[in-house]
DRENMIPA-294977 format. One record per residue (C-alpha): x, y, z; residue in one letter; residue number from 1. Coordinates in nm, 3 decimals. Example, Ala and Ser with C-alpha at 12.3 -4.5 7.8 and 13.67 -1.06 7.14 Angstrom:
2
+---------+---------+---------+----+-----+
:      px :      py :      pz : aa :   i :
+---------+---------+---------+----+-----+
:   1.230 :  -0.450 :   0.780 :  A :   1 :
:   1.367 :  -0.106 :   0.714 :  S :   2 :
+---------+---------+---------+----+-----+
This chain:
83
+---------+---------+---------+----+-----+
:      px :      py :      pz : aa :   i :
+---------+---------+---------+----+-----+
:   2.256 :  20.792 :  20.122 :  M :   1 :
:   2.332 :  20.885 :  20.509 :  T :   2 :
:   2.466 :  21.268 :  20.543 :  R :   3 :
:   2.631 :  21.261 :  20.874 :  H :   4 :
:   2.602 :  21.652 :  21.015 :  V :   5 :
:   2.915 :  21.763 :  21.259 :  Q :   6 :
:   2.766 :  21.884 :  21.556 :  V :   7 :
:   3.007 :  22.073 :  21.776 :  P :   8 :
:   3.056 :  21.921 :  22.134 :  P :   9 :
:   2.835 :  22.083 :  22.445 :  P :  10 :
:   2.984 :  22.409 :  22.566 :  N :  11 :
:   3.045 :  22.397 :  22.949 :  K :  12 :
:   2.647 :  22.532 :  23.029 :  H :  13 :
:   2.492 :  22.280 :  22.824 :  Q :  14 :
:   2.710 :  22.000 :  22.959 :  L :  15 :
:   2.648 :  22.136 :  23.294 :  A :  16 :
:   2.251 :  22.150 :  23.206 :  L :  17 :
:   2.301 :  21.779 :  23.088 :  M :  18 :
:   2.477 :  21.629 :  23.360 :  I :  19 :
:   2.218 :  21.802 :  23.607 :  W :  20 :
:   1.937 :  21.629 :  23.409 :  V :  21 :
:   2.120 :  21.321 :  23.442 :  A :  22 :
:   2.233 :  21.311 :  23.778 :  V :  23 :
:   1.924 :  21.484 :  23.979 :  F :  24 :
:   1.689 :  21.187 :  23.856 :  P :  25 :
:   1.908 :  20.891 :  23.872 :  T :  26 :
:   1.975 :  20.970 :  24.261 :  L :  27 :
:   1.628 :  21.044 :  24.324 :  T :  28 :
:   1.554 :  20.707 :  24.172 :  V :  29 :
:   1.835 :  20.530 :  24.386 :  I :  30 :
:   1.738 :  20.720 :  24.717 :  N :  31 :
:   1.369 :  20.666 :  24.695 :  V :  32 :
:   1.437 :  20.224 :  24.591 :  A :  33 :
:   1.722 :  20.217 :  24.832 :  F :  34 :
:   1.642 :  20.507 :  25.108 :  G :  35 :
:   1.542 :  20.267 :  25.392 :  D :  36 :
:   1.871 :  20.037 :  25.323 :  W :  37 :
:   2.086 :  20.368 :  25.276 :  L :  38 :
:   1.980 :  20.548 :  25.594 :  G :  39 :
:   2.136 :  20.290 :  25.787 :  T :  40 :
:   2.482 :  20.339 :  25.664 :  L :  41 :
:   2.736 :  20.584 :  25.749 :  H :  42 :
:   2.721 :  20.877 :  25.530 :  P :  43 :
:   3.041 :  20.825 :  25.370 :  V :  44 :
:   2.978 :  20.496 :  25.314 :  L :  45 :
:   2.608 :  20.590 :  25.206 :  R :  46 :
:   2.772 :  20.844 :  24.938 :  T :  47 :
:   3.038 :  20.586 :  24.811 :  F :  48 :
:   2.740 :  20.311 :  24.794 :  V :  49 :
:   2.557 :  20.610 :  24.575 :  L :  50 :
:   2.819 :  20.702 :  24.350 :  V :  51 :
:   2.930 :  20.362 :  24.261 :  T :  52 :
:   2.580 :  20.279 :  24.130 :  V :  53 :
:   2.507 :  20.611 :  24.013 :  A :  54 :
:   2.833 :  20.752 :  23.821 :  V :  55 :
:   2.829 :  20.426 :  23.583 :  P :  56 :
:   2.420 :  20.477 :  23.502 :  I :  57 :
:   2.486 :  20.842 :  23.408 :  V :  58 :
:   2.782 :  20.794 :  23.218 :  I :  59 :
:   2.730 :  20.503 :  23.014 :  Y :  60 :
:   2.358 :  20.492 :  23.024 :  G :  61 :
:   2.172 :  20.851 :  22.998 :  I :  62 :
:   2.479 :  21.089 :  22.902 :  M :  63 :
:   2.538 :  20.930 :  22.550 :  P :  64 :
:   2.154 :  20.961 :  22.498 :  S :  65 :
:   2.157 :  21.308 :  22.578 :  L :  66 :
:   2.428 :  21.345 :  22.361 :  H :  67 :
:   2.228 :  21.212 :  22.086 :  R :  68 :
:   1.903 :  21.429 :  22.172 :  L :  69 :
:   2.114 :  21.725 :  22.161 :  R :  70 :
:   2.278 :  21.631 :  21.837 :  A :  71 :
:   1.915 :  21.591 :  21.656 :  R :  72 :
:   1.784 :  21.916 :  21.839 :  L :  73 :
:   2.063 :  22.070 :  21.694 :  I :  74 :
:   2.039 :  21.937 :  21.371 :  V :  75 :
:   1.697 :  21.970 :  21.314 :  R :  76 :
:   1.689 :  22.368 :  21.404 :  A :  77 :
:   1.977 :  22.395 :  21.126 :  R :  78 :
:   1.746 :  22.237 :  20.894 :  G :  79 :
:   1.996 :  21.955 :  20.882 :  G :  80 :
:   2.270 :  22.155 :  20.707 :  K :  81 :
:   2.611 :  22.153 :  20.881 :  S :  82 :
:   2.805 :  22.407 :  21.016 :  L :  83 :
+---------+---------+---------+----+-----+
């Protein structure tokens, strides 16, 4: 039988760290991969392209994984006990 343990949502500091951990490497990879092409664009258009590519990657790809990782770490730290 699977036990479901309630894990509270991240506080604002944890969420800020999780967002930073997701956004920084994503933007770094995009800039390294497409830097030459992005450099030819107007700064506003470059920002638009970066945001259009990075936000879905972060929101739908990376953040759910970070939330699951955080939950596993909290459950492990509690020894599998809920609040």
